[in-house]
C-alpha positions in Angstrom: -16.3 -146.1 35.6 -15.5 -148.7 38.3 -12.9 -146.4 39.9 -15.3 -143.5 40.1 -18.0 -145.6 41.8 -15.3 -147.2 44.1 -14.3 -143.7 45.3 -18.0 -142.8 46.0 -18.4 -146.0 47.8 -15.4 -145.3 50.1 -16.7 -141.7 50.6 -20.1 -143.1 51.7 -18.5 -145.7 54.0 -16.2 -143.0 55.5 -19.2 -140.7 56.1 -21.2 -143.5 57.7 -18.3 -144.5 60.0 -17.8 -140.8 61.0 -21.4 -140.6 61.9 -21.2 -143.8 63.9 -18.1 -142.6 65.6 -19.8 -139.5 66.8 -22.7 -141.5 68.2 -20.2 -143.9 69.8 -18.6 -140.9 71.6 -22.1 -140.1 73.1 -22.7 -136.9 71.0 -26.4 -135.9 71.2 -28.4 -136.5 68.0 -28.6 -133.3 66.0 -32.0 -132.0 65.1 -33.1 -132.0 61.5 -31.4 -128.9 60.0 -34.7 -127.6 58.6 -38.5 -128.0 58.6 -40.6 -127.7 55.5 -44.3 -127.2 54.7 -46.1 -127.6 51.4 -46.7 -124.2 49.7 -50.2 -125.3 48.9 -51.1 -125.2 52.7 -51.0 -121.4 52.5 -52.8 -120.6 49.3 -56.0 -119.5 51.2 -54.1 -116.7 53.0 -54.8 -118.0 56.5 -52.0 -118.0 59.0 -51.0 -121.4 60.2 -49.4 -121.6 63.6 -46.7 -124.0 64.5 -44.5 -125.0 67.5 -41.0 -126.2 67.6 -39.9 -128.1 70.8 -36.4 -126.7 71.5 -36.0 -128.9 74.6 -38.1 -130.3 77.4 -39.1 -126.9 78.7 -38.9 -124.6 75.8 -41.4 -124.4 72.9 -40.9 -121.8 70.2 -44.1 -120.7 68.4 -44.3 -119.2 64.9 -46.7 -118.7 62.1 -46.6 -118.8 58.3 -49.0 -117.1 55.9 -49.4 -116.0 52.3 -49.9 -112.3 52.4 -52.3 -110.3 50.2 -49.4 -109.5 47.8 -48.8 -113.2 47.3 -45.6 -113.6 49.3 -45.3 -116.4 51.8 -44.1 -114.9 55.1 -43.1 -116.3 58.5 -42.7 -114.7 62.0 -42.4 -115.7 65.6 -45.7 -115.6 67.4 -44.2 -112.9 69.6 -42.8 -109.3 69.3 -40.1 -107.2 71.0 -42.7 -105.4 73.2 -45.4 -107.8 74.3 -43.6 -111.1 74.3 -43.4 -111.3 78.1 -47.2 -111.8 78.2 -46.9 -114.9 76.0 -50.1 -114.1 74.1 -48.9 -113.9 70.4 -51.2 -113.0 67.5 -54.4 -113.9 65.8 -55.5 -113.2 62.2 -58.4 -110.9 61.4 -58.8 -110.8 57.6 -55.6 -109.5 56.1 -54.3 -108.3 59.5 -52.3 -110.0 62.3 -53.5 -108.7 65.6 -51.5 -108.7 68.9 -53.5 -110.5 71.6 -51.9 -108.3 74.3 -52.1 -104.7 73.0 -54.5 -105.0 70.1 -52.2 -103.4 67.5 -52.9 -104.6 64.0 -50.4 -105.3 61.2 -51.1 -105.8 57.5 -50.0 -109.2 56.3 -47.6 -107.5 53.8 -45.6 -106.1 56.8 -44.8 -109.6 58.2 -41.1 -110.3 57.7 -40.6 -106.8 56.5 -40.9 -104.6 59.6 -38.8 -105.4 62.7 -39.1 -104.1 66.3 -41.8 -102.7 68.4 -45.0 -104.8 68.4 -44.5 -106.1 64.9 -44.4 -109.9 64.7 -40.7 -110.8 65.0 -39.4 -111.9 61.6 -38.5 -115.5 60.9 -36.3 -116.3 57.9 -37.9 -118.7 55.4 -37.4 -119.6 51.8 -39.7 -121.1 49.2 -37.9 -123.9 47.5 -39.9 -125.5 44.7 -43.2 -126.5 46.3 -42.1 -126.2 49.9 -41.6 -123.4 52.5 -38.3 -124.2 54.2 -37.2 -122.8 57.6 -33.8 -123.7 59.1 -34.0 -125.0 62.6 -31.2 -122.7 63.5 -33.4 -119.7 62.5 -36.3 -121.1 64.6 -33.9 -121.4 67.6 -33.0 -117.7 67.2 -36.5 -116.9 68.6 -36.0 -118.8 71.9 -35.7 -115.6 73.9 -39.3 -114.7 73.1 -40.5 -118.0 74.7 -38.2 -118.5 77.6 -40.4 -117.8 80.7 -38.0 -119.5 83.1 -36.3 -117.7 86.1 -39.3 -115.5 86.8 -39.7 -114.1 83.3 -43.3 -113.1 82.8 -45.9 -115.1 80.9 
């Protein structure tokens, strides 16, 4: 029993030292690998809008909702067509509506249909009582929110 605990102790010490060594080399702190939200926040079927600050100038917007079929879904607050306008969506009953062109999308289509003016899908998982989204997946949407270098907004 003592040898097993001793091995774990050395493993933890090694991991702590490795983390310290990376910081000592000046490596930037890594962002949390995921964000999570309580499932209960979405029980009412209303879309909740969130922002992730990717850096000083880039904020990625997305929403999460529980669709009428009971599935928790997530999408970027942008689409392949209207993203340059930077307007996103709003909810009207069971529909997500594009603020730019006015097209309407049933909640059950969010995360299912890609392309066009559909809300761009964002990977998510329900783990126990939490909706979990990997930061790497959020960062995949940065092209929808990069309005630098003359890109429209």
